[in-house]
C-alpha positions in Angstrom: 65.3 -134.7 -35.8 66.9 -131.3 -36.2 65.0 -129.9 -33.2 65.9 -133.0 -31.2 69.6 -132.7 -32.0 69.4 -129.0 -31.0 67.7 -129.7 -27.7 69.8 -132.7 -26.9 66.9 -135.1 -26.4 64.0 -136.5 -28.4 61.3 -133.9 -28.9 57.7 -134.9 -29.7 55.9 -132.6 -32.2 52.3 -131.7 -31.7 51.7 -131.3 -35.4 53.5 -133.1 -38.3 53.8 -131.9 -41.9 52.9 -134.9 -44.1 54.1 -133.5 -47.4 57.2 -135.7 -47.2 55.3 -138.5 -45.4 58.1 -141.0 -45.6 60.2 -139.0 -43.2 57.4 -137.3 -41.2 57.3 -138.6 -37.6 56.1 -137.0 -34.4 59.1 -138.3 -32.5 62.3 -139.9 -33.7 63.3 -143.4 -32.5 65.7 -143.9 -29.6 68.2 -145.9 -31.7 68.0 -143.5 -34.7 68.5 -140.5 -32.5 71.5 -141.9 -30.8 73.2 -142.8 -34.1 72.5 -139.3 -35.5 74.0 -137.7 -32.4 77.1 -139.9 -32.9 77.6 -139.6 -36.7 75.9 -136.5 -38.1 77.9 -133.3 -38.4 75.0 -131.0 -39.3 71.5 -130.7 -40.6 70.1 -128.8 -43.6 66.5 -127.6 -43.5 64.4 -127.2 -46.7 60.9 -126.2 -47.4 58.3 -128.1 -49.4 58.9 -125.9 -52.4 62.6 -126.9 -52.3 61.5 -130.6 -52.4 59.2 -129.9 -55.3 62.0 -128.2 -57.2 64.3 -131.2 -56.5 61.7 -133.6 -57.9 61.5 -131.5 -61.0 65.3 -131.4 -61.4 65.5 -135.2 -61.3 62.7 -135.5 -63.8 64.2 -133.0 -66.2 67.6 -134.7 -66.1 66.7 -138.4 -66.2 62.9 -138.6 -66.6 62.6 -140.3 -63.2 60.0 -139.2 -60.6 60.9 -139.4 -56.9 58.6 -139.3 -54.0 58.7 -136.3 -51.8 60.8 -137.9 -49.0 63.0 -139.6 -51.6 64.0 -136.2 -53.0 64.7 -134.6 -49.6 68.4 -135.3 -49.7 68.7 -133.7 -53.2 66.8 -130.6 -51.9 69.1 -130.4 -49.0 72.2 -130.7 -51.2 70.9 -127.9 -53.4 70.2 -125.7 -50.4 73.7 -126.4 -49.0 75.4 -125.6 -52.3 73.4 -122.4 -52.7 74.2 -121.2 -49.1 78.0 -121.9 -49.4 78.2 -120.8 -53.1 79.4 -124.2 -54.2 79.6 -124.6 -58.0 81.2 -127.2 -60.4 81.7 -129.7 -57.6 80.6 -133.3 -57.2 78.0 -133.6 -54.4 76.5 -137.0 -53.4 72.9 -137.3 -52.2 70.9 -140.5 -51.5 67.7 -140.5 -53.5 65.2 -143.2 -52.6 61.6 -144.0 -53.2 59.1 -143.4 -56.0 55.9 -143.8 -54.0 54.1 -140.9 -55.8 50.4 -140.5 -56.4 48.7 -138.0 -58.8 47.1 -135.9 -56.0 50.5 -135.2 -54.4 52.2 -134.9 -57.8 49.8 -132.0 -58.5 51.0 -130.2 -55.3 54.6 -130.9 -56.3 54.2 -129.3 -59.7 52.6 -126.2 -58.1 55.5 -125.9 -55.7 58.3 -126.7 -58.1 58.3 -123.4 -60.0 58.4 -121.3 -56.8 61.0 -123.5 -55.2 63.4 -123.2 -58.1 62.9 -119.4 -58.3 61.8 -119.7 -61.9 58.3 -118.7 -61.2 56.7 -116.0 -59.0 53.2 -115.6 -57.6 52.1 -111.9 -57.5 49.1 -109.9 -56.5 48.5 -106.5 -58.1 45.8 -104.0 -57.2 44.6 -101.9 -60.2 42.0 -99.0 -60.3 38.8 -100.2 -61.9 38.7 -97.9 -65.0 38.7 -98.4 -68.7 42.2 -99.3 -70.0 43.7 -100.3 -66.6 44.0 -104.0 -67.4 45.7 -103.2 -70.7 48.1 -100.9 -68.8 48.8 -103.7 -66.3 49.6 -106.2 -69.1 51.9 -103.7 -70.7 53.8 -103.2 -67.4 54.4 -106.9 -67.1 56.4 -106.5 -70.3 58.6 -109.3 -71.4 57.9 -111.6 -68.4 55.7 -114.5 -69.5 52.4 -114.7 -67.6 51.7 -118.4 -66.9 48.5 -118.0 -65.0 46.1 -115.1 -64.3 42.9 -114.5 -62.4 41.0 -111.2 -62.9 37.4 -110.2 -62.7 35.9 -106.7 -63.0 33.5 -105.5 -60.4 31.7 -102.1 -60.1 31.4 -102.4 -56.4 35.0 -101.8 -55.6 37.4 -99.0 -56.5 40.4 -101.4 -56.9 40.5 -104.8 -58.5 42.8 -107.6 -57.4 44.8 -109.5 -60.0 46.4 -112.8 -59.0 49.0 -114.1 -61.4 52.1 -116.1 -62.0 55.1 -115.1 -64.1 58.1 -117.0 -65.4 61.3 -115.6 -64.1 64.7 -116.0 -65.8 66.5 -113.2 -63.9 65.5 -111.9 -60.4 66.4 -108.4 -61.5 63.8 -108.5 -64.2 61.1 -109.4 -61.6 62.2 -106.6 -59.3 62.2 -104.1 -62.1 58.7 -105.1 -63.1 57.4 -104.8 -59.6 59.0 -101.4 -59.3 57.3 -100.2 -62.5 53.9 -101.5 -61.1 54.3 -99.7 -57.8 55.4 -96.4 -59.4 52.4 -96.6 -61.7 50.0 -96.7 -58.7 49.5 -100.5 -59.1 50.5 -101.8 -55.7 52.1 -105.2 -56.3 53.0 -107.9 -53.7 55.2 -110.9 -54.2 53.3 -113.8 -52.6 55.8 -116.5 -53.5 56.9 -117.1 -49.9 54.2 -115.5 -47.8 54.0 -116.6 -44.2 51.2 -116.1 -41.7 51.6 -116.7 -38.0 50.1 -119.9 -36.6 48.9 -120.9 -40.1 48.0 -124.5 -40.8 46.4 -126.0 -43.9 43.8 -128.7 -43.9 42.5 -130.6 -47.0 39.0 -132.0 -46.7 37.4 -134.6 -49.0 33.6 -134.6 -49.1 30.7 -135.7 -51.4 30.2 -133.4 -54.4 26.7 -132.1 -53.5 25.1 -128.8 -52.6 25.8 -127.6 -49.1 28.9 -129.8 -48.5 31.3 -126.9 -48.6 29.2 -124.8 -46.3 29.1 -127.7 -43.8 32.9 -127.8 -43.7 33.2 -124.1 -43.1 30.3 -123.8 -40.6 32.2 -126.2 -38.2 35.2 -123.8 -37.9 33.7 -120.3 -38.4 33.8 -117.9 -36.7 35.9 -119.9 -34.1 39.1 -119.6 -36.1 40.2 -117.2 -38.8 40.2 -118.6 -42.3 43.3 -117.5 -44.3 42.8 -119.4 -47.5 40.1 -121.4 -49.2 40.7 -123.3 -52.5 37.8 -125.3 -53.9 37.5 -126.5 -57.5 34.5 -128.6 -58.8 36.0 -131.4 -60.9 32.7 -133.2 -61.6 33.7 -136.3 -59.6 31.8 -138.1 -56.9 34.0 -136.5 -54.2 35.5 -133.0 -54.1 38.3 -131.6 -52.0 38.8 -128.2 -50.5 42.1 -126.8 -49.1 41.5 -124.4 -46.2 44.0 -122.3 -44.3 43.4 -121.5 -40.6 45.1 -119.4 -38.0 45.3 -121.7 -35.0 47.6 -121.3 -32.0 49.3 -124.6 -31.0 47.4 -124.5 -27.7 44.1 -124.9 -29.7 45.2 -127.6 -32.1 43.6 -130.5 -30.1 40.3 -128.6 -30.1 40.6 -128.1 -33.8 41.3 -131.8 -34.5 38.3 -132.8 -32.3 36.0 -130.5 -34.4 37.5 -131.9 -37.7 36.9 -135.5 -36.5 33.3 -134.6 -35.6 32.8 -133.3 -39.2 32.9 -136.9 -40.5 34.8 -136.2 -43.7 38.3 -137.5 -44.4 40.9 -134.8 -43.9 44.7 -134.3 -44.0 46.6 -131.6 -42.1 49.3 -129.9 -44.0 51.8 -127.3 -42.8 52.9 -126.0 -46.2 53.2 -122.3 -45.6 54.1 -121.8 -49.2 50.9 -123.5 -50.2 49.2 -120.1 -50.7 50.2 -120.5 -54.3 47.5 -123.1 -54.6 44.7 -120.5 -54.4 44.9 -120.0 -58.1 45.8 -123.5 -59.2 43.7 -125.4 -61.7 
């Protein structure tokens, strides 16, 4: 809708993010577009992490769980107030819908911390030597580590540590990252990383040997894989979230290959979804 209002005519999208599926359409309706042109003063854009944060805020205050599209207005109001530095004012937002399932709720909880700024996803490179991990933990200091992935290997000089920390003050996070970098532990904040032409696709396939390889073989080396998150949960079916770098001009070819695979899949354009790589 925002793009259509900007262009002055209804624009049809080639790819639609289905995170907030209740408001996800490839092309807005004629009547709706005409009414929006007549009545709307402006639009506010928010990311999926902002929607996740809004759902969490509503739950924390009233123990109610909204669906992603139902929380969109609240996320927009929060972004509007933050941009214009509005505080201690009454703001009205229309919340609707509670069509939430557990698989999407899992994504929401992963995004909520990053969207609220109360959690950060970091990557630190440390030299593989005795005592380096202890030094790393000491440099984190008072920040609480909520999740961490580390594994020693003798084949590389540097080890990669992926972790999340709770953040009360942004200055504390910046200070910690500064200490890491000055101690020769190169640290990156991955909370809002963006990669050009990146899309995410979640495949569901039978939990059996070779199924994951079948998924990857279809697309490699044709397209670059930017992320792969797979977790064996012991169920009949498993899911894998894969990130690809795919130009818009090649999306039809990608979808044709995905259809030929024969497994259910869902396209998802959550750029912030990189945080899922270390999710449970």
